[in-house]
C-alpha distance (Angstrom), angle and dihedral (degrees) to the residues before:
residue distance angle dihedral
M1 . . .
T2 3.79 . .
I3 3.79 125.8 .
D4 3.82 89.4 -109.3
Q5 3.81 92.2 53.0
F6 3.81 90.2 48.2
A7 3.81 92.0 50.0
L8 3.82 90.8 54.6
L9 3.81 94.2 54.4
P10 3.81 119.7 101.3
M11 3.82 112.1 -102.5
G12 3.81 92.6 -105.9
E13 3.80 91.4 57.6
Q14 3.80 91.2 44.8
I15 3.81 89.0 54.9
E16 3.82 89.8 50.4
M17 3.82 89.8 51.3
L18 3.80 89.2 58.3
N19 3.82 86.7 71.5
N20 3.82 85.9 69.1
S21 3.80 92.7 48.2
I22 3.80 132.8 82.7
S23 3.80 118.1 -113.2
I24 3.81 107.2 -135.3
G25 3.78 107.2 159.9
L26 3.77 150.8 16.7
R27 3.78 132.2 -164.4
Y28 3.77 139.3 166.2
E29 3.79 122.4 -118.9
G30 3.78 110.1 -179.1
E31 3.80 107.2 -62.6
H32 3.80 92.3 -13.4
L33 3.77 132.0 93.7
V34 3.80 109.1 -146.5
F35 3.80 117.3 -159.0
L36 3.79 121.7 -162.5
F37 3.80 121.3 -147.5
S38 3.79 132.9 -177.2
H39 3.81 114.2 -140.6
K40 3.80 116.0 179.8
D41 3.83 104.9 -69.5
F42 3.82 100.2 -5.0
F43 3.79 142.6 48.1
I44 3.80 129.9 -121.4
E45 3.78 129.5 -154.6
M46 3.80 118.5 -159.1
S47 3.80 116.2 -167.2
L48 3.80 119.6 -157.4
H49 3.78 126.5 -169.7
A50 3.80 99.8 -127.5
A51 3.80 95.1 -161.1
A52 3.82 93.8 51.3
D53 3.81 101.1 62.3
D54 3.81 92.2 -82.5
H55 3.80 93.7 -60.6
V56 3.83 109.9 -176.9
V57 3.79 107.1 -116.2
K58 3.79 102.4 175.8
I59 3.78 142.8 -3.6
R60 3.80 117.0 -157.7
P61 3.81 124.3 -176.2
F62 3.80 116.5 -162.1
K63 3.81 144.8 164.6
V64 3.80 99.5 -166.9
I65 3.81 106.4 115.0
R66 3.81 94.5 -152.5
L67 3.83 88.4 67.7
L68 3.82 87.2 68.8
Q69 3.82 90.4 66.2
P70 3.84 95.5 99.0
Y71 3.82 88.8 57.2
V72 3.82 101.5 41.4
E73 3.79 97.9 104.8
D74 3.81 94.5 44.3
I75 3.83 105.5 37.5
N76 3.79 113.0 120.1
L77 3.80 102.6 -144.6
S78 3.81 94.3 -178.2
S79 3.82 89.5 83.8
L80 3.82 89.2 61.3
L81 3.82 95.9 52.7
C-alpha cells in the first residue's frame, strides 16, 4: 500500500492498518499521546487524546524525514533491523 492509498482510507481502516505496522516511538504533545509507526516506505503518527479514553484525534502518514525530529532521541531502531 502506498502513502496516498493509506491517506484515502477511512480512519477506522487506517487504525486497522497500524496492526501491520511497527511501533517505533511515542511522544507527548500537550494532552495528546502521539505514537509513531513505520509502515513499509512511510511513517504514520497516531494522536490520541489521553484525557478522553484514548480517543484517536488524528492519523498522519508522512515520508519527510525532518518530521522524525521529535522522536530522534527515543526511537528504538532495533525493531526495524
